N, C-alpha and C positions, 0 to 999 in steps of 0.2 A: 250430346246437347252442345250448342254453340254459344259463344260469348262474343258480342259485338260492342265496340266502343266507337262512338263518333263524338268529337268534341272540338270546341274552340279553346285554345290555351293562350294566355297572355299574362303580362305582368299585372298584378292586382293593384287595387282591390276590385275594380269594376263597379259599375253603377247598379246598386241593389234595387233601386226603384225601377229602373228600366228592365232589369231582369224579371222582377215580379210582374210588370206589365206585359212582358213577352212570354211569361209562363216558363222561364228558364231558371236554373239553379246555378249559383256561384259557389264553387267548392274551393276553399282556400287550400293552397299547397305552397307554404312558405311565402316567398315574395310573388308567387304566381297564382293564378286562378284558373280553374278548369270549369268549362261550361258544357256539361253533358248535353248532347243534342238528341231530341226525340227521334225514334225510328219511324219510317213511313207507316201510316195507319194507326199510330199511337194517338190517342185522344183522351179527353176527360169526360167521363160519363156524368160527372157532377156539375156540368155546365161551366167548367173552368176554361182556360185557354184552349183554342182549337189548334192542335199540334200538326194537323195535316199540312198547313203551309210551312211550318217550321221544319218539317221533314225534308223540305226542298233546300235546306241550307247545304250548299256545295260550292265548289270552286267557281269563281267568276259569276256567281249568281248575285244579282242586285240585292236580294233579300239577305244573303250572308253578309255582304259588305255593310248594309244598312244596320243589321242587328249588331255587328261588331262595333260600329260607330256609336250606336245608342248605348251600348254597354261601356263605352269609354275606351275602347281598345284601338290604338293607332297602329300597333304592330302586334300581329297575332299569327298563330299556327292553326291551321284547320287540319285535323287528323282523323284517321279512321283505321281501326284494327279489327280483324275478325279472326276468331279461333274456333275451329270446328274439328273435333276428333283429334286434337294434338297438332293439326296443321293450321298455319295462320297466314294471313296476308296483312300488309300494312300499306297505307297510303298517306301522304302528307304534302302540304304546300304552305307557304308563308306569304303574308301580306304586310305591307307598310302603307297604311291608308288604303287607297283604292288600287295601288300598284302591287302586282304579284312579284315578289322578290326572290322566290325560289320556285322553279318550275314544279308542277305536280309530279311527284315521284312515287313509284310503287317499289316495294322490296323491304328487306329486313332492316335496313338502316334509315329508311325514309323518315320515320317519326323522330328518331334521335337527332338526325341532321336538322330537322325543322325546329325542334325544341332548343337545340344549341344556338340556332340562328336568332331566336328571340331572347337569348340570354340565360337559358338554363345551363348551369355548369355541373357536369357529372361530379358526384361526390362519393368519397369512401369506396372507390372501386366499382361503383354502380354506374350504369349508363343514365342518360338524361331522363328516359322513360321511368326508370325505377327511382331516380333521385326525387322527382316530384310526386311519387306515389301512384303512378298510373298502373303499375304492376301489382300493387298491394291489395289485399282483400278489402281494406276499408273503402277504397275507391271503386273496386270492382263491384262491391255491394251497391254503391250509389248508382252505378250505371245500370245495374239490373233492377234496382228499386228506386225509381226517381221520386217516389213519394217521400223519402227521407231527405229533406232539403236542408241546406245550410246557407240560405241567403242571409246576408247580414246587412 
């Protein structure tokens, strides 16, 4: 079974009202906030937000840039990680406003590089990914079960 993570990461706290309106969750991670992004085809059977459009959040997409601005993020990382059967891929880019300041990169160091560019400092021998909890079970559960929200 695979595990996929797509998220916007920025310095917090983020606009909780805008997050609720967009149907997104703000997950606190120290001074930063992680915004898990819905996967394609994910929606709400209860008549909540329609995630089909939000699944189009990707690099250079006007929807991505508008959502980040509404959430109050001027500088943010857009990250994606997939793990299937022990093998994984990573992809990341960084924006400052509407300008991409880190070219989209793929590879094992891409997410750590992006996180460090937005100010995440690796701590206690851990990389930036682990420092803000992206590798921990607490956040992994959130990405797999978006119903458990922490919007504040």
